[in-house]
N, C-alpha and C positions, 0 to 999 in steps of 0.2 A: 217694863220688868226691872224695877230698881232692886239691886242686890246688896245685901249688906256684906262687906268683905269677910266678916267673921263667920257667917253662917249663909253663904249664898244658896246652898242647895235647899234649906227649909223655905227661904223667901220664895225662890223659884217654884218650888212644888205647891205652895199656897196659892200663887198667882196662876199656876198651870191649871189648877182645879177649875177656876173660872173660865178657862178656854175650853175644856172638854164638857162642862155642865152648862148645857144650853142648846137651842135648836141646831140642827145639824147644818142647815143651809147658811147659817151665820158664822160657822166655825172659822172660816178663813179671815174674816174681819177681826175676830177675838184673837186669833193666833198672830195676826199681823201686828196688833198692838201690843201683845205680849213680847214679841221679839224686837220691837222698834228701837230700844235702847242699846242692846248689844250688838244688833244686826240691822243697822239702819238701812231701809229700803224704800223704794217708791211703788213697789207692786209685789204682790204675792199671789202664787198659784198652787194649789193643792190638786193634784191630778190622780183620781183612783176609779178604776173600772168598777169597783164595788157599787158605787153610786150610779146606777144606770140612768137615772133621770137627770142628774147633774154631775158628770164625771169631772169637770172644771170647777172648782171652788175658788173664787178670785177676790182679791181685796186691792185697794189702791188705785192707780191711774186707770180709769175705764177705757180712756183712748188707746192704751197698750194692751190691757188684758182682753179687751173686746176683740182684738185682731189675733190673738193666740189660738191656733187650731189644735184639734186633737191630734192630727197627724204630726205636727211639730213637737207636741209633748211626747208622743210615742217615741219619736226619733231621739229626743233627749234622754229619755228613760232608758233606752237601750244603750246609750252611750255611758251613762252614769252607773257605776257598779254599786250594789248595797254597801253600806259602811259609812265612814265620816264624810261629812259635807265636803264638797269640793267646789273651787272656782274653775269655770269653764266657759267656753263660748258655744252658743247655739243660735240657730235661726229661729226666732220667735216673733210672731206678728209680722212676718214678712221681712225682718231685718236680723243681721247678725249682732247678737248682743252678749255682753259678758254677764253671767249669772252665778248666783250660789244655788247650789242643788244638793238635796239629799234624797236617796233612793232607800226607802224602808224595805227590809227584807219581805214583808208582806205584799209589796208590789205597788205601794203608794208613792208618788213623787212630790217632793216640794221644790218649788222654784222661787227664788228671790231675785228681784232686780235691784242690785245695791245702789246706794247713793252715798255721798255725792260722786264719788269716782270708784271704779273697780279696784278691789285689793284682794289679798288672800282672805279667806273666810275666817272670821275670829272664831276660836274654839270650835273647830269643826266637829269634834266628837260630842261636844255638848249639844250643839245644834242638832245633830242627827239622833241623839238620845231623846232630846225633848219631841222632835218630830215623831219619833217612834211612838211616843205615849199618845199623841194626837192621832196618829195613823191607827193605833189599835182602837181608840175610842171610836173613830169612824166606822171601823169594821164591826164593832160590837153593836153600834146604833143600826147598822144596816141589817144586821142579823136578827136583832129584836124586832124589827119591823113593826114600830109603833104606829097607831093610826095617823098621827101627826106626820111622820116620815113618809108613810105610804100616800097620803093625800098630797103632800107637797112634791114628792117625787113623781107621781103620776102626772101632776099638773105640769111639771117641768117637761117631762117626756112628751106629753101631748103638745105642748107650746111649741117645743123644738120640731116636733114632727110636722105640725102645721106650717111653720115658718119655712122648713126645708121644701116641702111640697109646693108652696106658694112661690118660692124663689126658683125652684126647678122649672115650674110651668112657665114663668115670665121669662126667664133667661133662655129656656129652650127654644121658645118662639123666636127670640132675637137671634140666637145663633144660627137657627135653621134658615132665616132670613138672609143673614150674612153669608152662609154657605151657598145659597142659591144664587146670590149676586157674584160671589167670587169664582163660582163654576161656570159663569156664563162666558161663552166663546166670544162675545162682543167686547169683553175687556182686554186692554193691552197689559204689557209687562208680565208676561207669562211666569217668569221666575218668582216675581213678588206675589202674584196671585197664588201659585203653588205653595209658597211658604206660608201665606196667610190661611190658605185652605187647611193646610195641615195643622196649623196652630189652633184654628177654630174647631176642627174636628176633635182634636185632643181635648179641648175644653168642653165640648159637648159630651163626649164619653165620660169625662170626670163629673160633670153636672148630673148626668143620668144616673150615675152610681151613688149620688148623694143619699137617696131614699134608702138604697140597700145598706149603705154604711150607718145610717142612723138607726135602722132596724137592728144591725148587728150590736148596737150599743144598748138599745132599749128593750130588745127581746132576745130570747134564747130558746133554740128548739129544745123540747123536753128531752130528746134523746141525748143531745149534747150536754145538757145539765146533769143528767144521770151518769153520763161517762166522766165527768168531772167529779161527781160524788164518788163514784167507785174508786178513782184514783186516790182520793182523800181518805176514804175508809181503809183502802189497803195500806196507805202510808201509816195511818194511826194503829192498825192492828197488825203490823208486819211481825211482831214478836208474839202474837197470840196464837194458840193451838187450834182454834175453831176453823172448821172448813166454812169458807164463804161462798154463797151462791147469789149472783146478781141477776135480776130479771129487768131488763130495760123496757121503757114505754116503746110502742110501735114507732118506727121512724117517720111515719106520716102524722104522728100526733101533733095536736095544735101547739104553736109556740107559746112559751111562757114569757109573761113580763120579767124584767130583770129582777125586780123586787121579789116576785113570787118564786123565781128559780132559786134566789139566794135563801129565802125562808124555807123552801122545801128541804134544800140540803142540810140547812141548820137543824131542822126538826128531826129529819132522818138520823143526822149524825148524834143528836141527843138521845134518841131511842137506842141507837147501836151501842153507845157507851153503857146505857143502863143494862142492856141484854149482856154485854161482855163482863159486867161486873159479877154475874152468876158463876160460882166456882166450878160448875160442871158442865159449862156450855161446850158443846162439841160441834154443833152445826148452827148457822145463821143464814136465814134467806132474806134478802133485801130486794123488794120489787116496787116498782112504780108503774102505774097505768093511768091513761088519760082518755077523757072522751070530751065533748063539746062544752061541758060545763064544770067538770071536776078533774083535779089531779089526785090520785089516791096513792098514798104511801102504805106499803105494807111490810112490816119487819116481824119475823117470827123465828122461833128456834124449834128444836125437837127434844122431847124427853125431859129437859131440865125443869122448866115451869117454875123456877124459883126467883122470878123477877119481881122486884118491889114495885107493883103496879101503882099504888097510890103515889109513891114518890115520882115516878115517871109522869103521872097525870098532872101533878103540880108543876114539875119542870116545863111541861108542854103548854100549860093553861094560858100563860100570858101571850105567847105568840098566836096560839089558837084563837083567842078572843080577838086580837088585833086583826087577824086574817079572816075572820068569820068561819073558821075551821071546826070540824068535829073530830073528836078524839075518843077512841075505844081502845081499852087496854085489858087483856085477860091473862091470867096465869094460873095453871093447874098443876101443882107439883106432880113430877112423874110423867105427865103428858106433854106440856109444852107451854110457851108464852107467845102472845101475838099482841101487836100494836098496829092499829089501823087508823090513818089520818086522812080525812077527805078535805081538800083544799079548793074552794070555789075559784075558778080561773078569772072570774070578774070581781074578784074580791076588792081590789083598789078602788074600783068605781062605785061599789055598792057597800063597802065596809062602814060608810057613814050613812046616817039618815037621810043626807042630803046629797043626791047623785050630782047635782050641779056643782059640787065643790071640785069635781075632776076638770072642770072647765076653766079654773082659775089658774092664772100663771103665777109664777114665783112672787112678784111683787104684790099682786092682789092677795095671796095667801098671807104675805107678811102684814099688809094693812088690816086684813080680817082679823089677824091674831091680836093686833093692838085694839081694834074696836071691841073684841071679846073682852079685853082687860079694862074696858070702860074709858079709854083715852079718846079725847076729842081731837079734831083734825090738827090743830095747832101743836099739840103734844106729840101726835104721830109724826108730823113733819119733822119736828126736831129730833125725834128717835131715828129716823130713817135717813135723815140729811137731805130731805127733798123739800120742795115748796108746798105751802098749804093748798094751793090751787091743784097741785098734782095729786095730793092725797084726795081731794074731793073728786077729782076724776076717776081715781082707782075705787073709791067707795061707791060711785055711781055705776061703775062697770060690775062691781061684786053683787050689788043689789039687783042689777038687770040680769046677770048670769044666774043668780040663784032664784029669780023670780019671785023676789020679796020686795017689801016697800019701805022697811024701816031698818035702822041700825040695830034696834033691839032684837029683831027677828035674826039679823045676821049674827049677833052675838050668841044667841041661843043655838043656832045652827053650828056655829064654830065649836061651842063648848060640848055639844052632842057628839061631834066627831073627834074631840080630843085636841082640837087646834087651840091651845092656850099658851 
């Protein structure tokens, strides 16, 4: 991020455009390179609950970033107030480290592990401001829910869930065995055995909760998602005179994927703003209902009927196409207006013509994207910073999971799904 002393802002903004303009899952690497000159660091983490498939976006030392847990990031996030970046200490990756951190008011956290030696954060307000732009870009990409984002996010969620389940099963068997031995009355050193038993019991409880914790990140109950929407709408319309009626989905409604919950709130919010633009709006009803296959959003008014139906259809069209949703908008002056949106619950797995895309993990999605661009293995390896043999391994896995036999078929499938 070389900055001209005469006009640093202009140079910074031109370079920052390259950071926000690109695939979401690669944004940490682009932002890390952008910050490297003024804020030298060996690792970077962006933590956001907005991205349910990949809440941690990392760049730099894999040996360090790979050990940083969501629980550690949540603790740091609670300790750092929104505002200028700060230099602080935090337990990350199992060790206490000095970090530079910025907490965006939208809830996204930036963590830099400085190098070569910890020092006060250079230009803390500038760092926080730049990160604010990146955080806003992340939120916008999540809300827009492009096919590319949905496929990659679902793949990440599925891969993480499979990994956790496999680890939990293996470790649970091990810990149960240890507990059985430690509880045996044939062993000596009662005090040591009791302490070991308690430690192993605590570990077993934590491990058994791993699946629930993962689901809390990757899924959201429909009723809880609607409750969050209600808070957001009331906040936005706190000065509007219209009476608001909220009808939530049943408490036993199916859970929504995080991506779908975000998109449903965004589409409902778009419709609500369009309805409130009517000069005579007196009452607005917002309802969600859910069955085994569809989430239905229903927004309607009474008597006004002066909604710009065509404009609202245009505003919803992009997300609707990405999600496989249907949108119906009607407005009759003097009678009322109504917008109904039907969102398939399985949209992320079925939005593309190739259901097998949901089986691909993050790296396989990256490799497939480059295959779709016509790159050969050597060029892909150079782009991703991995060996050519590793690329061959990933390509073979992609072909196997998609049940196809050639790179050309993979490229067509990726292009059809919007992975380019």
